[in-house]
N, C-alpha and C positions, 0 to 999 in steps of 0.2 A: 948914237943918234941915227945912223943910217938903218941899222937892225931894227930900232922902234919904230921908224918909219915904214920899212918894209913889213913887219908885222902888222901895224896898223893898217895899210893898205890891203894886206891879204884878209885881214877880218872884215873890211868894208866890201870887199870883191866877193868873199864867200856868203856874207850877209844879204847882198842884193842879189845873187844868185839864188839864193835859198827863198827870199821873199817872193820871187816871180814864178816860183814852181808852186804846184797844187800840193795841199797836204795829202799824205798817202790814205787817209780814212775817207776821202771823198768818193761816193759811189760811182764806179764807172758805167753803171746801168740805173736807169731809174728804178728806184726801190719801190716795193708795194707800199701804199699808203692810203688813208681815207682822211681828206680835209672836207670842210663844208662851205659851200658857196655862200657869202655874206647876203646875196640878194634873197635866195630863196630857201636856204639851207639845205640844199640838195647835196648829197654826197658826191664827190670827186674822187676817182681812184685812178691807179695807173692804166687801166684799160680805157677810162673815159677821156683820155689826154688827146689833143688834136692829132690827127694822122698825118699832116702834111705839114712841112716847113719844121724850123726848129721850135722846141717846147723850153720856155724859159722859166725857172723858179727865181723868184725874188724874195727871199726871207727878209722880213723887216720887223722892226720894234717901233712903234709909236713915239717913244721917248728919245729915239736915237736921231741926233742932229744930222749925220751923215745919211741916214735913210730919208730923212725929211728932204735934204739936199739934191740927193740922187732922183728921188721918186719926182720931186717938182721939176727938175731938169729933164728928165725923161718925158714927162707930160708936154713940156714945153717944145719937145722935139720930136714928138713920137711919130711924124711923118717920115722920118728917117730911119725908122726900125722897119726892116723887111721881112716878109715870110717868116713871122715868128707868133706863137701864141704865149703869152704871158700869164703865169699863174703867181700871183703876189700872195704869200703866206705869212700870217701872224699869229701869234698865240694869244693875243690881248681879246678883250671883251669885245662883243660886236659893235656896241654903241661907240666904244673909243676908235675902233678902227673906222667905223662910217665917218665920225668926225674928222679923223687924220685925213682920210681920202677926200672930204670936203674941202680940206683946207690946203694940203699938198698934192694930192692927187687928182686936182681937177680936170688937167689935160688928159688922164688915163680913163676918167670915168665914162661910161657909155660906149667905148670903143667894144667892137665885137670879139676882138682878139686878146681882151685883157678880163682875168677873171680874178677877183679878190677872194681869197680863201681864209677860212678860220681853221685853226690847227687846235680842236678842242679836246684834243685826246693827247695832245704833246708828243706827237710822233716824230716831228721834223727834226729835232736835235739828234734823236738816237739814230734814225735812218739815213738823214743827209750829212750830219757831222759838220756843221758850219763852224768856222773859226771865229768870226765876228759878224756884226751887224754892218751894212748890209751883206748878204751873202747871195751871188747871183750864179744858178747853174744852168748852162746852156747844153741842152741834149739835142742830138739830131733826130730825124724821123725814125731811125732805127733804135731810139732810146738809149743811145751810147753818148757819154760825156764828150763833148766838144770843148768847152771851156768852163772855168770856174774862177769867180773873182769874189774878193772880200773888201770889206771897207769901202771907203770913199774913192772911187776911180776916175771920175770925170767922163764926159760924153764920148770922147774919141775912143777911150779903151772898151766902153760899154757897147759902143756901136759896132767896133770891130769883132767883138765876142759874139753878140747877138746875130749880126749879119753874115757871119762866116758861112 
């Protein structure tokens, strides 16, 4: 019985340690890409990213309940995010993404440091290697990875990652 309990405890400990680490395939530097701004269809590339503060990529799917929850929560608390530019990336159709943002992302719309992008070429999956939705990547001004979160994380964890 003690041996079974010890083995079970070790499995839980190892599993929780692994779940808090980033996957090995998450890019350490912002990869080259071309996404398109939902507003004017202008291309956004690695060289056109903000040059000051953290660069945050949020990969989302309009059908994902966790994405809906986190994006709504981020919008409601956007004044707590400091010195970061957000690039929200989706692979869905423009009309579907626009409807999603009107429903769940109202608090993010119109912010000068929030850009909703379409991945029409389906590059994000191959280049950023997300594990699940939503996937949040925080890169510093040097374009080096500072933090990676996936799944639903809650406001405190997101704030800590973005504001570091």
